[in-house]
N, C-alpha and C positions, 0 to 999 in steps of 0.2 A: 687660720681660716676654716679648718675643717669642723671646729666647734660652733662656727655661725654658719655653716654652709646649708643650703636648702635644696639643693640640684646638684647634678653632676652630667657633663657632657663627655662621655668616655671614648669619644673619635671625632675630634675637630682636626682642622688643618690651617690654624691661623699664621702660619708661617708661609702659607702660599701669597704670591705678588697682589692676589685679588685685596689683600689687606693692607698693602703697602702705604696706601693715603691716609689711612686711619686707624690702625692697627691698636694704638694705645687706646683710642675711644671704644673699641670693641672689646678689650680687655677690662677697661674700667667699668663698661655696662654690665659684662658678665659678673664683676665683683661686686657692684652696688646691689645686686639681684641675689647675691649668695650662690652663683653657680660655680662651681669647680670645672676645670677642665683638663682632658688629657689630649695633646697634641700628638697626632701620629706620622711617623716617617714613612718615607716612600723611596728615598734615596739615601745613600751616605750624606752629601750636603744637606739635604733636609733635615736628616736626623741631627746633625751637629746644630743646625739653627734650633730645632727643638728643644736641645738640652740647654742652649743659650737663654731661650725664653723661660723655661722652667726655672732655671738660676735666678733670673731677674724678678721673676713675679711669684707673689704668695697666692696659693691655690691653683697654680699651673703646673702640671705634670707632664711627663714625656713618654713616648713609645717609639723606640727605634728600630729600623730595620729595611728590608728592601722590598718593594712592591714587586709581586709576580711580572707585572707588566713591563717593568723596569729590567728585568733579567734577560740579556741576550749573550751570546757566547764571548763578546767583550766586554759585558757587564755583569759580574758575577758576585755575590755575598761572600765577603772576605771576613772571617772571623776576626782575623788581627786587626783590620780596621774598625769593625763595630764593637769589639769587647770592651774598649774603654767608655762608651757610650752606654752600653747595657749596664756596666758596672757602677753608674753614677747612681747618686742617693735619690734623685727625683725622676730616674728611668723606672716605670713601672711594669713594662711588659715588653716584649719585643715583637715587632710588625711594622705596617700590616704585611702579613706574609700569607703563602697558599698558592693557588692555582687559579690561573685565569685564561679559560679557552676562548671566550667571547671576543677579546680584543685581538687574537691571535690574527697576524697579517696571511691571507691566503697565499701570498707568493712567498712566504717562508717555509722553512721545513719544519712542519707541525710537530711531527713527532721528537724531533731534536729540540725544539723549545720547550715542549711539555716534560722532556727528560731534565733538561737544565732547571726549569722550573720545580720540578720535585726534589731535585738535589738541593738546591738553596732553600727549599721550605725545611727540608729535613736539617739542614745545617743551621738554620734560626731556631728550630725546635730543640737541638741539642745544645745551643748556647743558651736559650731561657732555662733550660732544666737546670744547667751549670749553675747558674745564678738565682734557682729558686723564683722565677718571674714568669708569670702567663703569657701566652701569644695572643696576638690580635689577629684574627683570620680574615682574608679577603678571600670570598669564593665568586665565581662568574662562569656559570655552566660547569661546575665541576665539584659539587656537594659530594657524589659518590666518590669520586677519587681522592678528595679530602679525607674523606672518614675512612676510605682503606687505608691512606697513610697514617692517620691519627692511631686506628685500632693497631697498626703495626706497630709504631713507635710506645704505645700504651704497654705493650707485651715487654718493652724493654725499660720503659721509665716507669710505668705504673701511675700512681695517682701525682708523683713528681709532675708529669704533663698536665698542663691545666690551663683554660683559655676561654676566650670570648669569639662567637660566630658573628661577626660586625655585619650590620645592613640585612639582617636575614631575610631572604626570600624564598628559600626552600620549602619542602613540603612538610607536612605533620611528621610524617615517618622520618624524614632527615632531621628535624628538629628534636625527636625523640631520642635519634642514635647520637646527637651531641650531647644531650641532657644525660643519657647513660654513660657517657665518658666523663661526666662532672663539668661540663662545660657550660657557660652563662650564653644568653642569646640577648642580642640588643636591636632595637629598633629605630627608626629614623622618622623624620617628619613626612615620610611617604605614607605614614598609616593615617595621617589627617585627610588624605584626599585620595587614597586606592583601598576600596572597599574589601579587595580579595586579601588584605592583610588581616582583617578581623577575627576570621576563625584561628589563624596563627598566633594573635595576641592573646584570644582568649583560652587557647591551649598551653602556651608557654606558663608554667607556674610563676607566680609574682616572685617567689624569691630566688628565681633563676634568670630573672630579666634585669637588662640594664638599658639605660636611655642615650641616646646619641643624637647628632646633628648631622655628621660627616660634611660640615660645612667646609668650603662655600657652597656646596651642592645642596638640592632638594629641600629647600625652605618649605616650612611646614605652612598650611592655613592658619593664620590669615596673609602670610607674608609670600606666599607663592609669586615666583617670578623675579623675586628679588634675590640679592646675595644673601645666604644664611649665615647665622653666627651662633655661637654658643649659648646666648641669651635666650634663643629661641627654642632650646630644649625645655623649657616650661610648656611649650605647647604640646610636645610629646608625651610628657608626663600626663597633661590633662586628657590626653585622647586615650591614653590607655586605662585610665581610670575610668572614663565613659564606656570604653569597649567592655571591660571587666565588670563594670556595674559595682564598682566600689568607691568607696571615699576618697577624695583628692588626697586628704593628709594620708591617708594608710599608703597610697601607692606612693606619694611623695618621699615620704620616710623608708619605706622599703627599698625603692630603687636607690637612693643615697646610700644606704647601708650596704645594699648588695655591693656596690661599686667600692666602697671603703674596703669591704672585707675581699673582695676578689683582686683588689690591686695592692692591698695592704699599706692604703695610704696613710700618710703621718702629717 
């Protein structure tokens, strides 16, 4: 399907229960529109589901890992459990992994939870490097800490460490720091209705940018309020072209090729 692809959603969650009633139809709509998709894991079980989806459908790929909000003292990233999934031929990255401060329960030991989030983030980075695959970063109120960890890991792994900053909502300076490390940056449908993202979209070079939906969340205009789906990544591409003042086809082709290169899609 790569040869006939027109778009790509680099961060979807079509394995979620929101799609249980009509998953086949959602996947079919995407395929008919030429939309490739990469579904992203949040837990071990979700990652297994994602590998199964990628095996079953053409043009569907997977990213496997443990989301930072799923990390607890009783639920840690286990390399032994995840390694066979990472090694799978249609697994194109590890994640989504990172640090999430926003969702920490005030009643919990914040320092302890941040410590184990960091340990598991580093473990997922190490596994991604071992298999020459990028990481998909989740960050919430944590860009500074994540960049600190990445810079430290970069001193060990060098350019073998690569990845994408998903649903980017940081500052221009933070975006530049990710770019300096060789990372790509992706935007969701939120850019279609939140004007504060326009400066970021203009700032990030087109050749370092990716398109995503993060479905079922944040459906773009004109689908706000509905369940999101990979097909709607087309609206993200349109908005990027509008904000950057570029021809739609130029942006569409660039975003597709960026993702094919970043994730070594075949």
